[in-house]
PLY file of the C-alpha trace (Angstrom):
ply
format ascii 1.0
element vertex 284
property float x
property float y
property float z
element edge 283
property int vertex1
property int vertex2
end_header
0.22 -0.17 0.03
1.35 3.55 -1.20
0.78 6.56 0.84
0.79 10.15 -0.51
0.77 13.45 1.47
1.70 16.80 0.51
4.12 19.52 2.24
1.49 21.55 3.91
1.37 18.48 6.34
4.39 20.40 7.81
6.20 17.14 8.42
9.70 17.14 7.44
12.16 15.74 4.44
13.60 13.08 6.35
10.08 11.52 7.44
8.83 11.35 3.85
12.12 9.40 3.13
12.32 7.24 6.13
8.74 6.38 6.24
8.05 5.87 2.36
5.44 8.27 2.02
5.30 9.90 -1.65
5.40 13.67 -1.30
3.32 16.07 -3.32
5.45 19.58 -2.77
3.36 22.79 -3.35
5.19 25.49 -4.80
6.71 28.50 -2.83
7.61 31.82 -5.01
9.94 34.28 -3.75
10.43 37.53 -6.21
11.26 35.52 -9.58
11.99 32.11 -8.16
10.11 29.03 -8.05
11.10 26.56 -5.14
9.04 22.80 -4.41
8.31 23.16 -0.45
10.37 20.75 1.76
12.34 19.46 -1.69
14.49 22.75 -2.43
13.14 25.27 0.21
13.43 25.58 4.17
10.97 27.53 6.01
13.67 29.74 7.17
14.06 30.99 3.82
10.30 32.48 3.54
10.76 33.91 7.08
13.64 35.82 5.97
12.03 37.28 3.01
8.90 38.17 4.86
11.62 40.31 7.64
12.95 41.80 4.72
9.03 43.07 3.59
9.32 40.64 0.59
5.86 38.75 0.31
6.43 35.06 -0.79
3.37 33.43 -2.57
2.45 29.73 -2.62
0.75 27.66 -5.50
-0.70 23.91 -5.39
0.83 20.85 -6.33
1.33 20.16 -10.29
-1.38 18.37 -11.72
1.07 16.24 -13.81
3.03 15.25 -10.59
-0.25 13.86 -9.33
-1.36 12.59 -12.33
1.74 10.36 -13.27
1.81 8.93 -8.97
-1.61 7.95 -9.47
-0.93 6.32 -13.04
2.06 4.27 -11.83
-0.11 2.98 -9.04
-2.78 1.84 -11.33
-0.09 0.38 -13.49
1.52 -0.96 -10.39
-1.93 -2.61 -9.42
-1.26 -1.20 -5.77
-3.75 0.07 -3.58
-3.02 4.00 -2.33
-4.26 6.51 0.07
-3.84 10.58 -0.41
-4.13 12.31 2.69
-4.78 15.73 1.26
-4.49 19.59 2.65
-7.53 20.87 3.71
-9.90 21.86 0.73
-11.26 25.06 2.34
-7.36 26.45 2.33
-6.00 25.04 -0.95
-7.12 23.72 -4.42
-4.96 20.76 -3.86
-7.58 18.57 -2.89
-9.64 19.42 -5.80
-6.53 18.90 -8.31
-6.16 15.51 -6.75
-9.60 14.37 -7.45
-9.76 15.46 -10.98
-6.47 13.71 -11.68
-7.63 10.41 -10.18
-10.71 10.53 -12.50
-8.75 11.47 -15.38
-6.29 8.05 -14.51
-9.87 6.22 -14.07
-10.73 6.93 -17.67
-7.73 4.59 -18.68
-7.48 2.66 -15.52
-11.21 2.14 -14.14
-9.49 -0.47 -11.66
-7.43 2.18 -9.99
-7.35 1.81 -6.18
-6.65 5.09 -5.01
-8.68 6.86 -1.80
-8.43 10.70 -1.77
-9.19 12.25 1.65
-9.78 15.90 2.19
-7.97 16.18 6.14
-9.65 19.57 6.34
-6.71 20.18 8.44
-3.20 21.94 7.65
0.34 21.87 9.30
0.63 19.44 12.18
-2.81 18.74 12.38
-2.82 17.36 9.02
0.31 15.96 9.65
-0.80 13.75 12.79
-2.83 12.02 10.66
-0.20 11.05 8.11
2.11 9.93 10.85
-0.81 7.82 12.35
-1.46 6.43 8.79
2.00 5.49 8.69
1.91 3.57 11.75
-1.04 1.80 10.98
0.65 0.53 7.63
3.51 -0.60 9.52
1.29 -2.61 12.21
-0.39 -4.40 8.68
-3.93 -2.90 8.92
-5.83 -3.18 5.94
-6.37 0.03 4.02
-9.98 -0.06 4.28
-9.30 0.15 8.08
-6.64 2.52 7.97
-9.04 5.20 5.96
-11.66 4.71 8.44
-9.30 5.67 11.05
-7.90 8.26 9.56
-11.30 9.86 8.64
-12.32 9.58 12.53
-9.02 11.13 13.71
-9.44 14.01 11.18
-13.02 14.53 12.40
-11.84 14.61 16.24
-8.57 16.73 15.29
-8.59 20.40 17.14
-6.24 23.23 16.04
-5.34 26.05 17.95
-3.32 28.73 16.99
-2.08 32.54 17.41
-0.35 34.67 15.04
1.32 38.18 15.15
-0.84 39.81 12.73
-4.39 38.48 11.15
-4.04 41.13 8.53
-0.93 39.49 7.00
-3.49 36.19 6.65
-6.58 38.43 5.71
-4.26 39.97 2.39
-3.42 36.52 1.59
-6.74 35.28 1.43
-6.73 32.64 4.06
-9.39 34.38 6.24
-11.67 36.98 5.25
-10.88 40.48 5.57
-13.94 41.36 7.72
-12.78 38.79 10.32
-8.85 40.22 10.85
-8.54 42.45 13.74
-4.85 43.99 14.31
-2.87 43.52 17.30
0.16 45.48 16.48
1.39 48.03 19.03
-0.73 46.74 21.94
0.56 43.21 21.84
-2.61 41.72 21.13
-2.34 38.14 19.99
-5.45 36.80 18.26
-6.44 33.24 18.97
-7.94 31.10 16.08
-9.09 27.66 15.32
-9.92 25.48 12.45
-13.90 24.59 11.95
-14.96 22.47 8.68
-11.61 22.95 7.40
-11.50 27.03 7.82
-9.87 29.34 9.83
-11.92 31.12 12.36
-10.96 33.52 14.68
-11.94 33.14 18.59
-10.93 35.88 20.66
-8.08 38.69 21.20
-5.62 38.37 24.19
-2.88 40.24 25.60
0.56 39.01 25.44
2.14 35.77 25.12
1.45 34.14 28.73
-2.23 34.90 28.36
-2.75 33.02 24.80
-0.76 29.67 26.60
-2.96 29.84 29.45
-6.13 30.14 27.26
-4.95 27.47 25.18
-4.53 25.09 28.17
-8.00 26.11 29.24
-9.37 25.13 25.86
-7.68 21.93 25.71
-9.09 21.07 28.86
-12.38 21.88 27.72
-12.02 20.34 24.20
-9.82 17.36 24.85
-10.10 13.87 25.76
-7.84 11.95 27.74
-4.94 14.15 26.60
-2.50 12.32 29.18
-2.78 9.45 26.50
-2.17 11.53 23.52
0.98 12.64 21.32
0.33 16.54 20.97
2.20 18.22 18.42
2.97 22.22 18.42
4.08 24.04 15.25
6.06 27.36 15.54
6.70 30.52 12.99
10.67 30.36 13.74
10.09 31.04 17.51
11.24 28.35 19.50
11.09 30.35 22.47
7.53 30.55 22.23
6.96 26.97 21.56
8.90 25.90 24.52
6.60 28.06 26.66
3.60 26.16 25.15
5.33 22.89 25.87
6.14 23.34 29.19
2.42 24.16 29.90
0.97 21.25 28.42
3.53 19.05 29.88
2.99 20.18 33.37
-0.91 20.51 33.01
-1.90 17.35 31.28
1.29 14.80 31.12
0.68 13.79 27.92
2.59 10.92 26.11
4.74 13.17 24.17
4.70 16.61 22.96
6.40 17.01 19.51
7.61 20.46 18.46
7.84 21.09 14.61
8.89 24.29 12.57
5.88 25.03 10.23
6.59 24.41 6.76
7.21 27.19 3.93
3.89 26.99 2.37
1.71 27.64 5.64
4.91 30.26 6.81
4.03 32.16 3.75
0.57 32.73 4.83
0.83 33.00 8.67
4.61 34.68 8.89
7.03 34.59 11.62
5.68 34.50 15.31
2.98 31.81 14.88
2.01 29.23 17.32
-0.35 26.24 16.78
-1.39 23.29 18.93
-2.84 19.96 17.44
-4.77 17.64 19.82
-7.71 15.30 19.67
-11.27 15.71 21.20
-11.92 12.28 21.05
-10.10 9.24 20.89
-10.57 6.28 18.63
-11.39 3.31 20.75
0 1
1 2
2 3
3 4
4 5
5 6
6 7
7 8
8 9
9 10
10 11
11 12
12 13
13 14
14 15
15 16
16 17
17 18
18 19
19 20
20 21
21 22
22 23
23 24
24 25
25 26
26 27
27 28
28 29
29 30
30 31
31 32
32 33
33 34
34 35
35 36
36 37
37 38
38 39
39 40
40 41
41 42
42 43
43 44
44 45
45 46
46 47
47 48
48 49
49 50
50 51
51 52
52 53
53 54
54 55
55 56
56 57
57 58
58 59
59 60
60 61
61 62
62 63
63 64
64 65
65 66
66 67
67 68
68 69
69 70
70 71
71 72
72 73
73 74
74 75
75 76
76 77
77 78
78 79
79 80
80 81
81 82
82 83
83 84
84 85
85 86
86 87
87 88
88 89
89 90
90 91
91 92
92 93
93 94
94 95
95 96
96 97
97 98
98 99
99 100
100 101
101 102
102 103
103 104
104 105
105 106
106 107
107 108
108 109
109 110
110 111
111 112
112 113
113 114
114 115
115 116
116 117
117 118
118 119
119 120
120 121
121 122
122 123
123 124
124 125
125 126
126 127
127 128
128 129
129 130
130 131
131 132
132 133
133 134
134 135
135 136
136 137
137 138
138 139
139 140
140 141
141 142
142 143
143 144
144 145
145 146
146 147
147 148
148 149
149 150
150 151
151 152
152 153
153 154
154 155
155 156
156 157
157 158
158 159
159 160
160 161
161 162
162 163
163 164
164 165
165 166
166 167
167 168
168 169
169 170
170 171
171 172
172 173
173 174
174 175
175 176
176 177
177 178
178 179
179 180
180 181
181 182
182 183
183 184
184 185
185 186
186 187
187 188
188 189
189 190
190 191
191 192
192 193
193 194
194 195
195 196
196 197
197 198
198 199
199 200
200 201
201 202
202 203
203 204
204 205
205 206
206 207
207 208
208 209
209 210
210 211
211 212
212 213
213 214
214 215
215 216
216 217
217 218
218 219
219 220
220 221
221 222
222 223
223 224
224 225
225 226
226 227
227 228
228 229
229 230
230 231
231 232
232 233
233 234
234 235
235 236
236 237
237 238
238 239
239 240
240 241
241 242
242 243
243 244
244 245
245 246
246 247
247 248
248 249
249 250
250 251
251 252
252 253
253 254
254 255
255 256
256 257
257 258
258 259
259 260
260 261
261 262
262 263
263 264
264 265
265 266
266 267
267 268
268 269
269 270
270 271
271 272
272 273
273 274
274 275
275 276
276 277
277 278
278 279
279 280
280 281
281 282
282 283
């Protein structure tokens, strides 16, 4: 069974290589240069550009790359499972659906399932990691799909950014939803609802954000001590470690994993972003 994921999962290059997951990279554009996320650019380059008042742009996965991969899957008569970036935030899922239908015209027996994760960053990456684990344990594809779909439906994403105006300009939230923090040190707190980014409230300062995220985790999470919780950050390890320590002290989870946000997500959220991902219901 072959697993596919795209670079918006924010998992490192080594993960894809080691775990034999086929990577579909989204594109990052800085000035006149085009890069393949994860393959040919690191997110530090994106943050450097943003800090120099250069606005990186992004584009979805190459349709040809998907067509070739799905066609090869059909020729090899193998099963495939592609867990995709939220369809509310990118056209990549739609492109994958079109590519799979195109391949089915020639290979009607194509054994491929494409799942809209309705998630981004490590919330999405957690699904990919779980699919890898289930595959290594020998679970059949049908069972893996059911478990990953359940996990996708019950993953919570809580995050804060330096400035919502930056995301509004990139079209990732409505301009009417944006509110400015700036000089007042106001930190907007958001979550993902049906695949969309939705502001929850405004808080002043990092310590209050950390405290409020812990409170929301307590309200929304289930058996957090049994979970692996993920944190992704926008080139701000200090903030991420502050959050990690608070989570460990409050919930004593199995583990807290910390990763830097990848290039495509970074281009839309900017430096100083912090996101926490956990489950509101565990699959029995």
